[in-house]
C-alpha positions as CSV (number, residue, x, y, z in Angstrom):
1,X,61.2,55.0,45.4
2,X,58.9,56.8,43.0
3,X,55.5,57.5,44.6
4,X,52.5,56.0,43.0
5,X,48.8,56.7,43.2
6,X,46.8,53.9,44.9
7,X,43.7,52.6,43.2
8,X,40.8,50.4,44.1
9,X,38.8,48.2,41.7
10,X,35.1,47.6,42.3
11,X,34.0,44.4,40.6
12,X,35.9,41.2,40.9
13,X,34.6,39.7,37.6
14,X,36.3,39.3,34.3
15,X,36.9,43.0,33.6
16,X,38.0,43.9,37.2
17,X,40.3,40.9,37.4
18,X,41.9,41.6,34.1
19,X,42.4,45.3,35.0
20,X,44.0,44.3,38.4
21,X,46.5,42.1,36.6
22,X,47.4,44.9,34.2
23,X,48.0,47.3,37.1
24,X,50.2,44.8,38.9
25,X,52.2,44.0,35.8
26,X,52.3,47.3,34.0
27,X,51.4,50.1,36.4
28,X,53.9,53.0,36.2
29,X,52.2,55.6,38.3
30,X,49.3,53.4,39.6
31,X,49.4,50.6,42.1
32,X,46.7,48.4,43.5
33,X,45.2,49.4,46.8
34,X,42.2,47.1,47.1
35,X,39.9,44.8,45.1
36,X,36.2,45.0,46.0
37,X,33.6,42.4,45.3
38,X,30.3,41.0,46.7
39,X,30.9,37.3,46.2
40,X,33.4,35.9,48.8
41,X,33.9,32.9,46.6
42,X,34.7,34.8,43.4
43,X,37.9,33.9,41.5
44,X,38.8,37.6,41.2
45,X,39.0,38.1,45.0
46,X,40.8,34.8,45.5
47,X,43.4,35.8,42.9
48,X,43.8,39.3,44.3
49,X,44.4,37.8,47.8
50,X,47.0,35.4,46.4
51,X,48.7,38.4,44.7
52,X,48.9,40.3,48.0
53,X,46.1,42.8,47.3
54,X,43.8,43.9,50.1
55,X,40.3,42.6,49.4
56,X,36.7,42.9,50.7
57,X,33.6,41.0,49.7
58,X,31.3,43.6,51.3
59,X,31.0,46.0,48.3
60,X,31.8,49.7,48.5
61,X,30.7,49.9,52.1
62,X,33.4,47.4,52.9
63,X,35.9,49.5,50.9
64,X,35.2,52.6,53.0
65,X,35.8,50.6,56.1
66,X,39.3,49.4,55.0
67,X,42.2,51.3,56.6
68,X,43.7,51.7,53.1
69,X,40.7,53.6,51.9
70,X,42.2,56.8,53.2
71,X,45.2,56.3,50.8
72,X,43.1,55.6,47.7
73,X,42.8,58.4,45.1
74,X,41.4,56.5,42.1
75,X,38.6,54.0,41.9
76,X,37.8,51.9,38.9
77,X,34.2,50.7,38.7
78,X,33.8,47.5,36.7
79,X,30.3,46.5,37.9
80,X,27.1,47.6,36.0
81,X,25.5,50.8,35.0
82,X,22.9,50.7,37.8
83,X,25.5,49.7,40.4
84,X,27.8,52.6,39.4
85,X,25.2,55.2,40.1
86,X,24.9,53.9,43.7
87,X,28.7,53.4,44.1
88,X,29.4,57.0,42.8
89,X,26.9,58.5,45.2
90,X,28.2,56.6,48.3
91,X,31.9,57.2,47.5
92,X,31.5,60.8,46.6
93,X,29.9,61.5,49.9
94,X,32.8,59.9,51.8
95,X,35.6,61.3,49.6
96,X,34.4,64.2,47.4
97,X,37.7,64.6,45.4
98,X,38.0,60.9,44.6
99,X,38.6,60.2,40.9
100,X,36.3,57.5,39.5
101,X,36.9,55.7,36.2
102,X,33.7,54.2,35.1
103,X,33.9,51.0,33.0
104,X,30.1,50.7,32.8
105,X,27.7,52.5,30.4
106,X,26.3,54.6,33.3
107,X,27.9,57.8,31.7
108,X,27.7,60.0,34.8
109,X,30.9,61.7,33.8
110,X,32.2,62.8,30.3
111,X,32.9,60.2,27.7
112,X,36.6,59.4,27.5
113,X,38.4,57.8,24.5
114,X,42.2,58.1,25.3
115,X,43.4,58.7,21.8
116,X,40.6,61.2,20.9
117,X,39.8,63.3,24.0
118,X,41.7,61.6,26.9
119,X,43.7,64.7,27.7
120,X,40.6,66.9,28.0
121,X,39.3,65.2,31.2
122,X,42.4,64.6,33.4
123,X,40.9,66.8,36.1
124,X,37.4,65.3,36.0
125,X,36.3,63.5,39.2
126,X,34.4,60.9,37.1
127,X,35.1,59.8,33.5
128,X,33.1,57.3,31.5
129,X,35.0,54.8,29.3
130,X,31.9,54.3,27.1
131,X,31.9,50.6,26.1
132,X,34.3,48.1,24.6
133,X,32.7,48.7,21.2
134,X,33.0,52.4,21.7
135,X,36.7,52.2,22.6
136,X,37.4,50.2,19.5
137,X,35.3,52.1,16.9
138,X,35.0,55.7,18.0
139,X,38.7,56.4,17.2
140,X,37.9,55.3,13.6
141,X,34.9,57.6,13.4
142,X,37.0,60.5,14.8
143,X,39.7,59.6,12.2
144,X,37.3,60.2,9.4
145,X,35.8,63.3,11.1
146,X,39.1,65.1,11.2
147,X,39.2,64.9,7.4
148,X,35.5,65.3,6.4
149,X,32.2,66.2,8.0
150,X,30.6,62.9,9.1
151,X,26.8,63.0,8.8
152,X,26.2,59.4,10.0
153,X,28.3,56.7,11.6
154,X,27.2,53.1,12.3
155,X,29.3,50.6,14.3
156,X,28.8,46.9,14.7
157,X,30.8,45.2,17.5
158,X,30.9,41.4,17.4
159,X,32.3,39.6,20.4
160,X,32.5,36.0,21.6
161,X,29.6,35.2,23.9
162,X,32.1,33.6,26.2
163,X,33.7,37.0,26.8
164,X,30.4,38.6,27.7
165,X,29.9,38.3,31.5
166,X,26.7,39.0,33.4
167,X,27.5,42.7,33.6
168,X,27.8,43.0,29.8
169,X,24.6,41.0,29.2
170,X,22.7,43.1,31.7
171,X,23.8,46.3,30.0
172,X,22.9,45.6,26.4
173,X,20.5,48.5,26.1
174,X,22.9,50.9,27.9
175,X,25.6,49.7,25.6
176,X,23.8,50.7,22.4
177,X,22.5,54.0,23.9
178,X,25.9,55.1,25.4
179,X,27.9,54.1,22.4
180,X,25.6,55.8,20.0
181,X,25.8,59.0,22.0
182,X,29.6,58.9,22.3
183,X,29.9,58.3,18.5
184,X,28.3,61.7,18.2
185,X,29.9,63.5,21.2
186,X,33.4,62.2,20.8
187,X,33.6,60.7,17.3
188,X,32.1,63.8,15.7
189,X,29.3,62.2,13.7
190,X,26.0,64.2,13.4
191,X,24.1,60.9,14.0
192,X,25.4,57.7,15.5
193,X,24.1,54.1,15.8
194,X,25.6,51.1,17.6
195,X,24.9,47.4,17.4
196,X,26.4,44.6,19.5
197,X,26.5,40.9,18.5
198,X,27.3,38.2,21.0
199,X,28.6,35.3,18.8
200,X,28.3,31.8,20.3
201,X,30.6,30.2,17.7
202,X,33.0,27.5,18.8
203,X,35.9,27.9,18.9
204,X,35.3,31.4,20.2
205,X,35.9,34.2,17.6
206,X,38.1,37.2,18.2
207,X,36.4,40.6,18.6
208,X,35.6,42.1,15.2
209,X,34.3,45.6,14.6
210,X,32.8,47.2,11.5
211,X,32.5,50.9,11.1
212,X,30.5,52.7,8.4
213,X,30.6,56.5,7.9
214,X,28.7,58.7,5.5
215,X,30.6,62.0,5.1
216,X,31.1,64.8,2.7
217,X,33.3,64.0,-0.3
218,X,37.0,64.1,0.7
219,X,40.4,62.9,-0.4
220,X,40.4,59.2,0.2
221,X,44.2,59.1,0.7
222,X,43.8,61.6,3.5
223,X,41.2,59.5,5.1
224,X,43.4,56.4,4.8
225,X,46.3,58.2,6.4
226,X,44.1,59.5,9.2
227,X,42.7,56.0,9.9
228,X,46.2,54.4,9.9
229,X,47.6,57.1,12.2
230,X,44.7,56.5,14.6
231,X,45.3,52.7,14.5
232,X,48.9,53.3,15.4
233,X,47.9,55.5,18.3
234,X,45.5,52.9,19.7
235,X,48.2,50.2,19.3
236,X,50.4,52.0,21.7
237,X,48.2,50.7,24.6
238,X,46.3,47.9,22.8
239,X,48.9,46.0,20.7
240,X,46.3,43.6,19.3
241,X,44.2,46.4,17.7
242,X,44.5,46.2,13.9
243,X,42.8,46.8,10.6
244,X,41.5,43.5,9.2
245,X,41.6,44.7,5.6
246,X,42.1,47.9,3.6
247,X,39.7,50.8,4.1
248,X,36.9,50.7,1.5
249,X,35.1,53.7,-0.1
250,X,31.9,54.1,-2.1
251,X,30.5,57.3,-3.7
252,X,26.9,58.0,-2.7
253,X,25.2,60.1,-5.3
254,X,22.2,62.4,-4.6
255,X,19.9,60.4,-7.0
256,X,20.3,57.2,-4.9
257,X,18.0,56.8,-1.9
258,X,19.9,56.8,1.4
259,X,17.2,56.5,4.1
260,X,18.7,57.3,7.5
261,X,16.3,58.9,10.1
262,X,17.6,62.3,11.1
263,X,20.1,62.5,8.2
264,X,18.1,62.6,5.1
265,X,16.7,60.3,2.4
266,X,18.5,61.6,-0.6
267,X,22.0,63.0,-0.2
268,X,25.4,62.7,-1.8
269,X,28.6,61.8,0.0
270,X,31.4,59.3,0.7
271,X,30.7,56.0,2.4
272,X,33.8,54.7,4.3
273,X,33.9,51.1,5.5
274,X,36.5,50.1,8.2
275,X,37.0,46.6,9.5
276,X,38.9,45.9,12.7
277,X,40.1,43.0,14.8
278,X,41.0,43.3,18.4
279,X,43.2,40.5,19.9
280,X,43.4,40.5,23.7
281,X,46.7,40.4,25.6
282,X,45.5,37.3,27.5
283,X,46.3,38.8,30.9
284,X,43.4,37.0,32.5
285,X,41.1,35.7,29.8
286,X,42.0,34.1,26.4
287,X,43.2,36.3,23.5
288,X,39.8,36.2,21.8
289,X,38.4,38.5,24.6
290,X,39.8,41.6,22.9
291,X,36.6,43.4,24.0
292,X,37.8,43.2,27.6
293,X,41.4,44.0,26.8
294,X,40.6,47.2,25.0
295,X,38.3,48.4,27.8
296,X,40.8,47.7,30.6
297,X,43.7,49.0,28.6
298,X,41.9,52.3,27.9
299,X,41.0,52.6,31.6
300,X,44.6,52.1,32.7
301,X,45.9,54.5,30.1
302,X,43.5,57.2,31.4
303,X,44.3,56.5,35.0
304,X,48.1,56.7,34.3
305,X,47.6,60.2,32.8
306,X,45.4,61.2,35.7
307,X,48.0,60.0,38.2
308,X,50.8,62.0,36.5
309,X,48.6,65.1,36.7
310,X,47.9,64.4,40.4
311,X,51.5,63.7,41.3
312,X,52.8,66.8,39.5
313,X,50.3,69.0,41.3
314,X,51.5,67.6,44.7
315,X,55.1,68.5,43.8
316,X,54.1,72.0,42.8
């Protein structure tokens, strides 16, 4: 039997439960070790127990007391930014070489977008998966950046309010700050801005993302090809990720005011507009919750690559 790396998930809410189901169904080099929560009545813990996964409702302290903790090499944190800071400190003290994959906007470790820089951080002990909006839109900013210098990038992530749990709602400020920083650090934009919209429409709407970039003038066909190849790369682990319409372009001439703090009021360049839709795989929540699906899928993709690196090093 092929050896797998055991993982624990902290957070038995929507994101943690969806991730658990993905690991149980799709895990190639990763297997579930434990599900950790703080509410003994949570659906996530009940579902984990029914599926044969070791559980604890005593948080990370409870995790460290489980016999299986000694076998766990990767921990996913699907709680909140503030909670992750505490979880990281406690677990790092108990197990210094533990790999943590942070699904909150805490950003203790480097930002990780699998298709852009995922291979750069396979040996990191803590990686940050940015945000759902970041996972969806930063690949598009990076796609434009590899063709032309991007001076400014703005993203708007619109998700159904039904797919935004208490952790997401508590982290709105962290969402905008972390995503904006990652647009620059990973996407390659000189200046980034992020906006999130919780849409209460009924029936619930699918995740939609809008990306605007202002770059140097460039061949629009090259940008189109770069965007499409990046879409294809994301679809390898998020099949419901797709362009909603053709990429649009506008020339911005120097005599037209373009007021962006930190970028300049008058400048020339190419404005690129990209419109996305993300349909979820409906592993746990309905298909409209593409924001959860892209986050958990990106985390699992990162963990799988980490696991391969860890298993290969053990063989050597």
